[in-house]
C-alpha positions as CSV (number, residue, x, y, z in Angstrom):
1,M,104.4,42.7,90.4
2,F,105.9,44.4,93.4
3,I,108.0,46.8,91.3
4,N,105.0,47.7,89.1
5,T,102.9,48.5,92.2
6,K,105.7,50.6,93.6
7,V,106.0,52.6,90.3
8,N,102.2,53.1,90.3
9,Y,102.3,54.3,93.9
10,M,105.1,56.7,93.3
11,G,103.4,58.0,90.1
12,G,100.3,58.5,92.1
13,I,102.2,60.5,94.7
14,R,103.7,62.7,92.0
15,M,100.4,63.2,90.3
16,G,98.8,64.0,93.7
17,F,101.6,66.5,94.3
18,F,101.1,68.2,90.9
19,N,97.3,68.3,91.4
20,N,97.7,69.9,94.8
21,L,100.2,72.3,93.3
22,K,97.7,73.3,90.6
23,I,95.0,73.8,93.2
24,T,97.3,75.9,95.4
25,T,98.5,77.9,92.5
26,K,94.9,78.6,91.4
27,S,94.0,79.5,95.0
28,I,97.0,81.9,95.2
29,S,96.1,83.4,91.8
30,E,92.5,84.0,92.8
31,T,93.6,85.5,96.1
32,T,96.1,87.8,94.4
33,T,93.5,88.9,91.8
34,N,91.0,89.6,94.6
35,A,93.6,91.5,96.5
36,V,94.7,93.6,93.5
37,S,91.0,94.4,92.7
38,T,90.4,95.5,96.3
39,V,93.5,97.7,96.3
40,V,92.5,99.3,93.0
41,S,89.0,99.9,94.3
42,A,90.3,101.2,97.6
43,S,92.7,103.5,95.8
44,K,89.8,105.0,93.7
45,E,87.7,105.5,96.8
46,N,90.6,107.1,98.7
47,A,91.1,109.5,95.7
48,K,87.4,110.4,96.0
49,I,87.8,111.0,99.8
50,Y,90.8,113.2,99.2
51,N,88.8,115.2,96.5
52,I,85.8,115.6,98.8
53,K,88.0,116.7,101.8
54,T,89.7,119.2,99.6
55,Q,86.3,120.6,98.5
56,L,85.2,120.7,102.1
57,T,88.3,122.6,103.2
58,S,87.6,125.2,100.4
59,I,83.9,125.5,101.4
60,N,84.9,125.9,105.1
61,S,87.3,128.7,104.3
62,E,84.6,130.5,102.3
63,L,82.1,130.0,105.1
64,D,84.6,131.3,107.7
65,A,85.1,134.4,105.5
66,A,81.3,134.9,105.3
67,Y,80.9,134.4,109.1
68,R,83.6,137.0,109.7
69,Q,81.8,139.4,107.4
70,I,78.6,138.9,109.4
71,G,80.5,139.3,112.6
72,E,82.1,142.5,111.4
73,K,78.8,143.9,110.2
74,F,77.2,143.0,113.5
75,V,79.9,144.7,115.5
76,K,79.8,147.9,113.3
77,H,76.0,148.0,113.5
78,A,76.0,147.5,117.3
79,L,78.7,150.2,117.8
80,K,77.0,152.6,115.5
81,T,73.4,152.2,116.9
82,N,73.9,150.7,120.3
83,E,71.3,148.2,119.2
84,M,71.4,144.5,118.5
85,Q,68.3,144.4,116.3
86,G,67.7,145.5,112.8
87,F,70.9,143.8,111.7
88,Y,70.8,143.2,107.9
89,V,72.9,140.2,106.5
90,E,70.4,138.7,104.0
91,N,72.8,139.1,101.1
92,I,75.5,137.2,102.9
93,L,73.1,134.5,104.0
94,K,72.0,134.0,100.3
95,L,75.7,133.4,99.5
96,I,76.1,131.0,102.4
97,A,73.0,128.8,101.9
98,P,74.2,127.0,98.8
99,K,77.7,126.5,100.3
100,L,76.1,125.0,103.5
101,E,73.9,122.7,101.3
102,N,77.0,121.6,99.2
103,K,78.9,121.0,102.5
104,N,76.1,118.8,103.8
105,Q,76.0,116.8,100.5
106,L,79.8,116.3,100.5
107,N,79.7,115.2,104.1
108,A,77.0,112.6,103.3
109,E,78.9,111.4,100.3
110,L,82.1,111.2,102.3
111,I,80.3,109.0,104.9
112,E,79.0,106.7,102.2
113,I,82.5,106.3,100.6
114,E,84.1,105.6,104.0
115,K,81.3,103.0,104.7
116,T,82.0,101.3,101.3
117,L,85.7,101.2,102.1
118,K,85.0,99.7,105.5
119,D,82.7,97.1,104.0
120,Q,85.4,96.2,101.4
121,V,88.0,95.8,104.2
122,I,85.5,93.6,106.2
123,L,84.9,91.4,103.1
124,Q,88.6,91.1,102.4
125,E,89.4,90.2,106.1
126,K,86.5,87.6,106.1
127,A,87.8,86.1,102.8
128,Q,91.3,85.8,104.3
129,L,89.9,84.1,107.4
130,E,87.9,81.7,105.2
131,N,91.1,80.9,103.3
132,E,92.9,80.3,106.6
133,F,90.0,78.0,107.7
134,K,90.3,76.1,104.4
135,H,94.0,75.6,104.9
136,Q,93.5,74.6,108.5
137,K,90.8,72.1,107.5
138,E,93.1,70.5,105.0
139,N,95.8,70.1,107.7
140,L,93.2,68.7,110.1
141,D,91.9,66.3,107.5
142,K,95.5,65.2,106.9
143,A,96.2,64.8,110.6
144,K,93.0,62.8,111.1
145,A,93.9,60.5,108.2
146,M,97.3,59.9,109.6
147,G,95.9,59.2,113.0
148,V,97.7,62.1,114.7
149,I,94.5,63.5,116.2
150,S,91.3,61.9,117.5
151,D,87.8,62.4,116.1
152,D,87.0,64.5,119.1
153,E,90.0,66.7,118.6
154,Y,89.2,67.0,114.9
155,N,85.6,68.0,115.6
156,S,86.6,70.4,118.3
157,K,89.1,72.2,116.1
158,N,86.7,72.3,113.1
159,E,84.0,73.7,115.4
160,Q,86.4,76.4,116.8
161,Y,87.3,77.6,113.3
162,S,83.7,77.6,112.1
163,R,82.7,79.7,115.2
164,R,85.4,82.3,114.3
165,I,83.9,82.6,110.8
166,D,80.3,82.7,112.0
167,N,81.1,85.3,114.6
168,F,83.5,87.2,112.4
169,E,81.6,90.6,112.5
170,S,81.0,90.3,116.2
171,I,84.6,89.6,116.9
172,R,85.6,92.6,114.7
173,N,83.2,94.9,116.5
174,V,84.5,93.8,119.9
175,K,88.1,94.5,118.8
176,K,87.0,97.9,117.5
177,Q,85.3,98.7,120.8
178,Y,88.6,98.0,122.6
179,E,90.5,100.1,120.1
180,L,88.1,103.0,120.7
181,G,88.5,102.7,124.5
182,I,84.9,101.6,125.0
183,I,85.8,98.4,126.8
184,S,88.8,97.4,128.8
185,Y,91.4,94.7,127.9
186,E,89.8,92.3,130.4
187,E,86.3,92.9,128.9
188,L,87.8,92.3,125.4
189,Q,89.3,89.0,126.5
190,I,86.0,87.9,128.1
191,K,83.9,88.8,125.0
192,L,86.4,87.2,122.6
193,S,86.4,84.0,124.6
194,N,82.6,83.8,124.3
195,L,82.8,84.3,120.6
196,T,85.7,82.0,119.7
């Protein structure tokens, strides 16, 4: 009877290990798939950004050439007539107008793509934080079951991790404010301590 119980106990441990291994492998696989998908998507978006910036460089060069023509015509006219009025550049302005419109459209598209990339990074960072929280919760559950931590410690740690996820975007914004030099290191620490 004792031997049979021991065998069943050991078999249960092995099965539990393999079940945990399956869950961990599945979790790693899902995380890897999501990461690869995000990288591919970001790569496509970065290619679009590069293409738009190349077009904008070309348009800016053409506009600079047109502005130089206007400036040259203005100077020639002013030198010839000693007047600043009656300066005719309508034909150049007709050429510039569609380029300016195209430039504005490309800038708007660039902003949207960069915003999409930022949103993807935020989602990826949040998913990573949620995975960390899940792993930490498993460790806390194990520690509580083993009697290593008290109920109060368990609840306090769980609450702390939950607050980090709930305040994820606020924490990210505060860190960005510090990176941009909007707030000092001391202000960063105060704001972070209020959010975590």
